[in-house]
C-alpha positions in Angstrom: -2.5 13.0 3.1 -4.3 11.1 5.7 -2.5 9.7 8.9 -4.0 7.1 11.0 -2.6 5.0 13.8 -2.3 1.2 13.2 -0.9 -1.4 15.5 1.7 -3.5 13.8 0.7 -7.1 13.7 3.6 -9.4 14.5 1.5 -12.6 13.4 0.2 -11.3 10.0 -0.7 -14.4 8.1 0.6 -15.4 4.8 -1.1 -13.4 2.0 -2.1 -10.7 4.4 -0.4 -7.2 4.7 -0.9 -4.4 7.1 -0.3 -1.7 4.6 -0.3 -1.3 0.8 1.7 1.6 -0.5 0.9 2.7 -4.0 3.5 5.4 -5.3 4.9 5.7 -8.6 8.2 7.3 -7.5 10.6 4.7 -6.5 12.6 6.6 -3.9 9.4 7.7 -2.1 7.9 4.2 -2.3 11.2 2.5 -1.0 11.4 5.2 2.1 7.8 4.4 2.9 8.1 0.9 2.8 11.3 0.7 4.7 9.8 3.2 7.4 6.8 1.1 8.0 8.6 -2.3 8.1 11.1 -0.8 10.6 7.9 -0.1 12.8 6.8 -3.8 12.5 4.2 -3.5 9.7 4.0 -6.0 6.9 4.0 -4.0 3.5 3.1 -4.6 0.1 4.0 -1.9 -2.5 3.0 -0.9 -6.1 3.8 1.7 -8.5 0.6 1.3 -10.7 -3.1 1.1 -10.1 -3.2 -2.2 -12.1 -0.5 -3.9 -9.7 -2.4 -2.4 -6.6 -5.7 -4.0 -7.9 -4.0 -7.3 -8.3 -2.6 -7.1 -4.7 -5.9 -6.3 -3.3 -7.6 -9.0 -5.3 -5.2 -11.5 -3.9 -4.4 -10.2 -0.4 -5.9 -9.0 2.9 -5.0 -5.5 3.3 -5.6 -3.3 6.4 -4.5 0.0 5.2 -3.9 1.6 1.7 -1.6 4.6 1.6 -1.8 5.9 -2.0 -0.6 8.9 -4.1 -3.4 10.6 -5.8 -1.6 11.2 -9.0 -0.2 7.9 -10.6 0.7 7.2 -14.2 -1.9 6.6 -17.0 -5.5 7.5 -17.0 -6.3 6.0 -13.3 -5.6 7.7 -9.9 -5.3 6.8 -6.4 -9.0 7.2 -6.0 -9.3 4.0 -8.3 -7.1 2.2 -6.0 -9.3 3.2 -2.9 -12.4 2.1 -4.9 -10.9 -1.2 -5.5 -10.2 -1.6 -1.8 
C-alpha cells in the first residue's frame, strides 16, 4: 500500500473529488470512505473497475486508493492506468 499526504480541500468543486477509493469488500470500502471524510476529504468510491472508470471519466480525482485484486479479469492496475 502506498501512503501519501494530501491536504483536504474544503472548497472542492462539484464533480471533483480528492480521493477515489476502489475496494470490493463493502466493510473496508465504507471504513476508508468514513475515515477520509472525517478528515475533510471529498471521497468517491467504487467496488468494480468499470465503476471506477466511469467515475474517473466524469470527475476530477486527485488521489486513487485501490485494491490490487478486484472481481473479474481486471485489477487495481487497470484502475491506475485509467487514471
